[in-house]
Backbone as CSV, one residue per row, in Angstrom:
resi,resn,N_x,N_y,N_z,CA_x,CA_y,CA_z,C_x,C_y,C_z
1,MET,-133.011,-147.433,-21.244,-133.538,-147.231,-22.577,-132.877,-148.196,-23.543
2,GLU,-133.658,-148.787,-24.377,-133.154,-149.645,-25.422,-132.693,-148.750,-26.558
3,GLN,-131.437,-148.870,-26.961,-130.904,-147.968,-27.972,-130.942,-148.607,-29.353
4,ASN,-131.896,-148.180,-30.161,-131.981,-148.589,-31.552,-131.761,-147.347,-32.390
5,LYS,-130.660,-147.296,-33.121,-130.366,-146.130,-33.934,-131.354,-146.067,-35.085
6,ILE,-132.061,-144.941,-35.179,-133.084,-144.799,-36.201,-132.610,-143.883,-37.323
7,ASN,-131.948,-142.782,-36.980,-131.425,-141.913,-38.031,-129.965,-141.625,-37.753
8,GLY,-129.245,-141.155,-38.766,-127.787,-141.076,-38.693,-127.248,-139.832,-38.039
9,ASN,-125.986,-139.576,-38.313,-125.228,-138.438,-37.812,-125.213,-138.381,-36.300
10,ASN,-125.429,-137.186,-35.734,-125.285,-137.004,-34.299,-126.548,-137.308,-33.520
11,ASN,-127.684,-137.318,-34.173,-128.944,-137.562,-33.470,-129.403,-138.991,-33.688
12,THR,-129.903,-139.577,-32.649,-130.527,-140.887,-32.754,-131.834,-140.824,-31.995
13,GLU,-132.722,-141.720,-32.327,-133.926,-141.892,-31.549,-133.833,-143.276,-30.946
14,VAL,-134.182,-143.363,-29.688,-134.152,-144.646,-28.998,-135.532,-144.916,-28.429
15,LYS,-135.809,-146.179,-28.233,-137.069,-146.576,-27.620,-136.889,-146.567,-26.106
16,CYS,-137.769,-145.872,-25.419,-137.746,-145.821,-23.965,-138.149,-147.197,-23.429
17,CYS,-137.415,-147.681,-22.437,-137.694,-149.020,-21.902,-139.001,-149.065,-21.117
18,CYS,-139.464,-147.936,-20.583,-140.680,-147.980,-19.760,-141.952,-147.719,-20.557
19,CYS,-141.891,-146.865,-21.585,-143.121,-146.534,-22.305,-143.073,-146.899,-23.783
20,GLY,-141.883,-147.206,-24.301,-141.758,-147.572,-25.704,-141.770,-146.403,-26.660
21,GLY,-141.881,-145.188,-26.134,-141.889,-143.992,-26.979,-140.495,-143.666,-27.504
22,ASN,-140.463,-142.845,-28.544,-139.180,-142.415,-29.100,-138.588,-141.294,-28.271
23,VAL,-137.300,-141.382,-27.993,-136.570,-140.369,-27.250,-135.374,-139.958,-28.099
24,LYS,-135.221,-138.671,-28.350,-134.082,-138.191,-29.135,-132.828,-138.168,-28.287
25,LYS,-131.700,-138.453,-28.914,-130.399,-138.367,-28.255,-129.433,-137.677,-29.203
26,THR,-128.434,-137.004,-28.660,-127.382,-136.386,-29.450,-126.050,-136.957,-29.024
27,GLU,-125.328,-137.528,-29.962,-123.986,-138.013,-29.683,-123.033,-136.839,-29.849
28,ARG,-122.204,-136.609,-28.831,-121.286,-135.478,-28.844,-119.847,-135.969,-28.886
29,ALA,-118.985,-135.149,-29.463,-117.553,-135.440,-29.420,-117.121,-135.452,-27.960
30,GLU,-116.166,-136.293,-27.640,-115.727,-136.445,-26.252,-115.263,-135.117,-25.651
31,LYS,-114.554,-134.282,-26.426,-114.077,-132.999,-25.890,-115.236,-132.053,-25.600
32,ASP,-116.275,-132.076,-26.445,-117.449,-131.229,-26.215,-118.226,-131.703,-24.990
33,LYS,-118.363,-133.013,-24.874,-119.061,-133.581,-23.724,-118.324,-133.225,-22.437
34,LYS,-116.986,-133.354,-22.461,-116.177,-133.052,-21.277,-116.322,-131.580,-20.883
35,LYS,-116.331,-130.696,-21.867,-116.468,-129.263,-21.608,-117.806,-128.957,-20.925
36,LEU,-118.884,-129.550,-21.429,-120.207,-129.319,-20.845,-120.312,-129.921,-19.445
37,VAL,-119.782,-131.127,-19.277,-119.827,-131.778,-17.965,-119.007,-130.986,-16.951
38,ASN,-117.854,-130.458,-17.356,-117.035,-129.641,-16.447,-117.787,-128.391,-16.000
39,ARG,-118.489,-127.753,-16.930,-119.295,-126.574,-16.568,-120.353,-126.954,-15.540
40,LEU,-121.030,-128.084,-15.788,-122.071,-128.526,-14.858,-121.482,-128.894,-13.500
41,SER,-120.304,-129.454,-13.477,-119.662,-129.801,-12.205,-119.345,-128.542,-11.400
42,ARG,-118.891,-127.482,-12.087,-118.626,-126.221,-11.389,-119.923,-125.636,-10.834
43,ILE,-120.989,-125.703,-11.623,-122.290,-125.206,-11.163,-122.763,-126.015,-9.961
44,GLU,-122.597,-127.315,-10.038,-122.978,-128.186,-8.930,-122.217,-127.797,-7.662
45,GLY,-120.940,-127.499,-7.803,-120.146,-127.055,-6.655,-120.648,-125.735,-6.099
46,GLN,-121.029,-124.825,-6.988,-121.574,-123.543,-6.532,-122.868,-123.758,-5.754
47,ILE,-123.721,-124.640,-6.230,-124.988,-124.927,-5.549,-124.716,-125.509,-4.163
48,ARG,-123.757,-126.445,-4.086,-123.411,-127.011,-2.776,-122.893,-125.923,-1.842
49,GLY,-122.136,-124.986,-2.386,-121.636,-123.877,-1.578,-122.767,-123.014,-1.043
50,ILE,-123.760,-122.743,-1.871,-124.911,-121.956,-1.429,-125.681,-122.711,-0.350
51,LYS,-125.852,-124.002,-0.538,-126.545,-124.812,0.466,-125.831,-124.721,1.810
52,LYS,-124.511,-124.813,1.771,-123.718,-124.721,3.010,-123.847,-123.326,3.621
53,MET,-123.908,-122.290,2.773,-124.097,-120.934,3.285,-125.415,-120.828,4.050
54,ILE,-126.468,-121.410,3.493,-127.774,-121.372,4.168,-127.699,-122.138,5.482
55,GLU,-127.080,-123.322,5.444,-126.954,-124.130,6.661,-126.159,-123.393,7.741
56,ASN,-125.218,-122.542,7.323,-124.374,-121.799,8.266,-124.891,-120.387,8.542
57,ASP,-126.146,-120.134,8.155,-126.784,-118.840,8.407,-126.019,-117.658,7.818
58,ALA,-125.528,-117.821,6.599,-124.806,-116.733,5.934,-125.747,-115.555,5.698
59,TYR,-125.175,-114.394,5.606,-125.908,-113.153,5.366,-126.645,-113.249,4.025
60,CYS,-127.919,-112.848,4.022,-128.780,-112.972,2.836,-128.135,-112.389,1.578
61,ASN,-127.560,-111.220,1.705,-126.964,-110.566,0.545,-125.845,-111.410,-0.058
62,ASP,-125.038,-112.035,0.796,-123.955,-112.884,0.305,-124.503,-114.095,-0.446
63,VAL,-125.588,-114.677,0.068,-126.221,-115.824,-0.587,-126.800,-115.397,-1.935
64,LEU,-127.451,-114.231,-1.950,-128.031,-113.739,-3.201,-126.967,-113.504,-4.267
65,ILE,-125.830,-112.997,-3.886,-124.744,-112.767,-4.844,-124.260,-114.102,-5.413
66,GLN,-124.130,-115.100,-4.563,-123.711,-116.419,-5.043,-124.785,-117.040,-5.929
67,SER,-126.041,-116.835,-5.568,-127.140,-117.350,-6.376,-127.142,-116.702,-7.767
68,ALA,-126.874,-115.406,-7.821,-126.785,-114.711,-9.105,-125.639,-115.269,-9.941
69,ALA,-124.541,-115.622,-9.287,-123.405,-116.210,-9.997,-123.785,-117.567,-10.601
70,VAL,-124.579,-118.345,-9.874,-125.054,-119.633,-10.397,-125.954,-119.398,-11.607
71,GLY,-126.837,-118.414,-11.503,-127.703,-118.086,-12.634,-126.897,-117.715,-13.871
72,ALA,-125.851,-116.920,-13.680,-124.989,-116.533,-14.797,-124.271,-117.753,-15.376
73,ALA,-123.836,-118.652,-14.503,-123.153,-119.863,-14.965,-124.106,-120.761,-15.755
74,ILE,-125.340,-120.875,-15.301,-126.339,-121.674,-16.034,-126.625,-121.030,-17.387
75,ASN,-126.741,-119.703,-17.411,-126.960,-119.008,-18.682,-125.808,-119.244,-19.648
76,ALA,-124.580,-119.226,-19.151,-123.411,-119.484,-20.000,-123.448,-120.914,-20.529
77,PHE,-123.823,-121.868,-19.675,-123.964,-123.260,-20.105,-125.016,-123.359,-21.211
78,ASN,-126.164,-122.725,-21.001,-127.240,-122.759,-21.996,-126.802,-122.149,-23.324
79,ARG,-126.064,-121.033,-23.273,-125.574,-120.407,-24.508,-124.649,-121.352,-25.267
80,GLU,-123.748,-122.010,-24.560,-122.814,-122.952,-25.181,-123.577,-124.115,-25.819
81,LEU,-124.493,-124.700,-25.068,-125.257,-125.833,-25.588,-126.144,-125.412,-26.756
82,LEU,-126.764,-124.255,-26.664,-127.606,-123.750,-27.744,-126.786,-123.514,-29.010
83,SER,-125.620,-122.928,-28.862,-124.745,-122.701,-30.009,-124.365,-124.019,-30.674
84,ASN,-123.990,-125.007,-29.866,-123.655,-126.329,-30.403,-124.859,-126.923,-31.134
85,HIS,-126.026,-126.788,-30.533,-127.253,-127.345,-31.114,-127.559,-126.713,-32.469
86,ILE,-127.481,-125.390,-32.534,-127.782,-124.695,-33.790,-126.771,-125.072,-34.864
87,HIS,-125.479,-125.063,-34.515,-124.432,-125.340,-35.502,-124.395,-126.790,-35.967
88,SER,-124.931,-127.690,-35.183,-124.889,-129.091,-35.605,-126.289,-129.613,-35.934
89,CYS,-127.091,-129.847,-34.928,-128.402,-130.486,-35.114,-129.321,-129.686,-36.029
90,VAL,-129.471,-128.399,-35.750,-130.425,-127.582,-36.509,-129.976,-127.447,-37.961
91,VAL,-128.712,-127.120,-38.177,-128.199,-126.968,-39.548,-128.365,-128.272,-40.330
92,ARG,-128.006,-129.390,-39.696,-128.108,-130.682,-40.368,-129.556,-130.994,-40.727
93,ASP,-130.473,-130.792,-39.781,-131.878,-131.107,-40.048,-132.446,-130.225,-41.155
94,ILE,-132.100,-128.956,-41.169,-132.576,-128.065,-42.235,-132.046,-128.539,-43.582
95,ARG,-130.769,-128.900,-43.636,-130.188,-129.404,-44.892,-130.866,-130.684,-45.348
96,GLU,-131.370,-131.470,-44.401,-132.072,-132.717,-44.733,-133.558,-132.477,-45.005
97,GLY,-133.981,-131.204,-44.995,-135.370,-130.882,-45.293,-136.312,-131.020,-44.112
98,LYS,-135.773,-131.154,-42.914,-136.603,-131.300,-41.709,-136.829,-129.923,-41.076
99,ASP,-137.652,-129.126,-41.745,-137.879,-127.746,-41.319,-138.581,-127.630,-39.973
100,GLU,-139.206,-128.704,-39.478,-139.868,-128.663,-38.176,-138.884,-128.380,-37.053
101,VAL,-137.587,-128.561,-37.327,-136.576,-128.269,-36.309,-136.583,-126.783,-35.944
102,VAL,-137.005,-125.929,-36.869,-137.084,-124.489,-36.591,-138.167,-124.219,-35.553
103,ASP,-139.309,-124.884,-35.684,-140.388,-124.724,-34.696,-139.922,-125.228,-33.330
104,GLU,-139.232,-126.357,-33.320,-138.698,-126.905,-32.069,-137.716,-125.918,-31.428
105,LEU,-136.863,-125.318,-32.248,-135.904,-124.334,-31.752,-136.611,-123.112,-31.179
106,MET,-137.670,-122.654,-31.836,-138.404,-121.487,-31.350,-139.034,-121.766,-29.989
107,VAL,-139.589,-122.944,-29.806,-140.176,-123.315,-28.515,-139.090,-123.310,-27.440
108,THR,-137.941,-123.871,-27.777,-136.813,-123.903,-26.829,-136.364,-122.492,-26.471
109,LEU,-136.220,-121.636,-27.473,-135.791,-120.260,-27.211,-136.793,-119.522,-26.331
110,GLN,-138.083,-119.745,-26.567,-139.111,-119.095,-25.741,-138.977,-119.538,-24.287
111,LYS,-138.650,-120.797,-24.059,-138.465,-121.281,-22.696,-137.196,-120.698,-22.059
112,LEU,-136.159,-120.511,-22.868,-134.898,-119.991,-22.341,-134.964,-118.513,-21.977
113,ILE,-135.794,-117.750,-22.693,-135.807,-116.304,-22.454,-136.943,-115.845,-21.545
114,LYS,-137.608,-116.775,-20.866,-138.665,-116.399,-19.907,-138.088,-115.619,-18.760
């Protein structure tokens, strides 16, 4: 992606190298990025563990319990990211008069609570 900063603060829009469309990006503080990446790395490890359980013919109930743990970990990741999004991106956009961010947030929430 060709990165052309279009608007300030934490959000930027960049031109996609393949289609030329605008793609939103959020710049995060290094500590916040590290925290989110660490959560995803733990989830990735859990998924690999479940895969190995299936390959080793683990008991279904044991696999289901691990799968539920992954679901809980993903939900925790989503809550953290959503909280960061609301406290930074959404608040900033509302203060700048970009009320459409509320509609975008509602669509996201509907997808998260399915």
